[in-house]
C-alpha positions in Angstrom: -41.6 12.1 0.2 -44.0 15.0 0.1 -43.0 18.6 0.7 -44.3 18.7 4.3 -42.3 15.6 5.3 -39.2 16.9 3.4 -39.3 20.2 5.4 -39.9 18.4 8.7 -37.0 16.1 8.0 -34.7 18.9 7.0 -35.6 21.0 10.1 -34.9 18.0 12.3 -31.6 17.4 10.7 -30.6 21.0 11.0 -31.6 21.1 14.7 -29.5 17.9 15.3 -26.5 19.4 13.6 -26.7 22.6 15.6 -27.0 20.7 18.9 -24.1 18.4 18.0 -22.0 21.5 17.1 -22.8 23.1 20.4 -21.9 19.9 22.3 -18.5 19.8 20.5 -17.8 23.4 21.3 -18.7 22.8 25.0 -16.4 19.8 25.2 -13.5 21.7 23.7 -14.0 24.6 26.1 -14.0 22.3 29.1 -10.4 21.2 28.4 -8.0 23.7 29.9 -4.7 24.4 28.2 -1.6 22.7 29.6 0.1 24.5 32.4 3.0 26.4 30.8 5.4 25.1 33.4 4.6 21.5 32.3 5.2 22.4 28.7 8.5 24.0 29.5 9.5 21.0 31.6 8.7 18.7 28.6 10.6 20.8 26.1 13.7 20.9 28.4 13.5 17.2 28.9 13.3 16.7 25.1 16.9 17.9 24.9 18.3 14.9 26.7 16.2 13.2 29.4 14.7 10.2 27.8 13.2 8.8 31.0 11.4 12.1 31.8 10.2 12.4 28.2 8.7 8.9 28.2 7.1 9.5 31.6 5.5 12.7 30.5 4.3 11.3 27.2 2.6 8.5 29.1 0.9 10.9 31.5 0.1 13.6 28.9 0.3 12.3 25.3 -0.6 15.7 23.8 2.5 17.3 25.1 4.0 16.0 21.8 2.3 18.9 20.1 3.1 21.7 22.6 5.5 24.5 22.1 7.2 26.7 24.6 7.9 30.4 23.9 11.3 31.4 25.2 10.5 35.0 24.2 10.3 37.1 21.1 8.6 34.2 19.2 11.4 31.7 19.9 9.1 28.8 20.0 10.3 25.2 20.6 8.9 21.8 20.8 10.5 18.9 22.7 11.4 17.2 19.3 13.1 20.4 18.2 15.2 20.4 21.4 16.3 16.9 20.6 17.0 18.0 17.0 19.3 20.9 17.8 21.4 19.0 20.3 21.6 15.9 18.1 19.6 13.5 20.3 18.5 11.0 17.8 17.1 8.6 20.3 14.7 11.1 21.8 13.8 12.5 18.3 13.0 9.0 17.0 11.0 8.1 20.1 8.9 11.3 19.9 8.3 10.6 16.2 7.2 7.0 17.0 4.7 8.5 19.4 3.2 10.9 16.8 5.3 14.1 17.2 5.6 16.1 14.0 9.2 16.3 12.7 10.2 19.4 10.8 12.9 20.1 8.3 15.4 20.8 11.1 14.9 17.5 12.9 14.9 15.6 9.6 18.2 17.3 8.7 19.7 16.1 12.0 18.4 12.6 11.4 20.1 12.5 8.0 16.8 12.2 6.0 18.6 13.5 2.9 16.0 12.7 0.3 13.2 14.4 2.3 15.2 17.5 3.1 16.5 17.9 -0.5 13.0 17.5 -1.8 11.7 20.2 0.6 14.5 22.6 -0.3 13.9 22.0 -4.0 10.2 22.8 -3.7 10.7 25.6 -1.1 14.3 27.1 -1.6 13.7 29.9 1.0 13.8 27.2 3.7 17.6 27.1 3.2 17.7 30.2 5.4 14.9 29.3 7.8 15.4 29.7 11.5 14.7 26.9 13.8 14.4 27.1 17.6 16.8 29.7 19.0 17.6 30.8 15.4 19.6 27.6 14.8 19.9 26.9 11.1 19.8 23.7 9.0 23.6 23.8 8.9 23.7 23.6 12.7 21.3 20.7 12.7 23.3 18.9 10.0 26.5 19.2 12.1 24.6 17.8 15.1 23.5 14.8 13.0 27.1 13.6 12.6 28.0 10.9 10.1 24.3 10.2 9.3 23.9 13.9 8.1 27.2 14.3 6.3 25.6 14.3 2.8 23.1 16.9 3.8 25.8 19.0 5.5 27.8 19.1 2.2 24.6 19.9 0.2 23.8 22.8 2.5 27.4 24.2 2.1 27.2 23.8 -1.6 24.0 25.8 -1.6 25.9 28.6 0.2 24.6 28.2 3.8 27.3 29.4 6.2 25.4 30.5 9.2 25.0 28.2 12.2 22.6 30.6 13.9 20.5 33.6 12.8 19.4 35.9 15.5 15.7 35.8 16.2 14.4 39.4 16.6 
């Protein structure tokens, strides 16, 4: 390839990349955010209404990733609602659909190995605040028998608070 052809090919490729980038940006801008009332409804349903959760996931699958702000940065996803009330069925359903479990939900589900590994790598998470300021200790108690080992581990590490105020 001679220099003239090389420059022409490079210019064409650059123009195509810019056009493609602009098309992607236009597509992303055309999709409006979810209505906040819908997000709130889904998060509330995540606490205990499996039928509503399933219906809403079918109609709007990306609700799995949405968070509602209850104020002062107290954000909550539907999976977190299931986690702090101990609703394993909804939590597992949401995970099966692609929701992202966090250390709080995993604690409630009794995923001891994963939670211990996370706390070993990041010890500050022991005092982390979940939705509504609820702690890992709270989530472990909501997990019942399945989370008993984690509950004891958290107590041994000195965690005593069930909830830490969100400022």
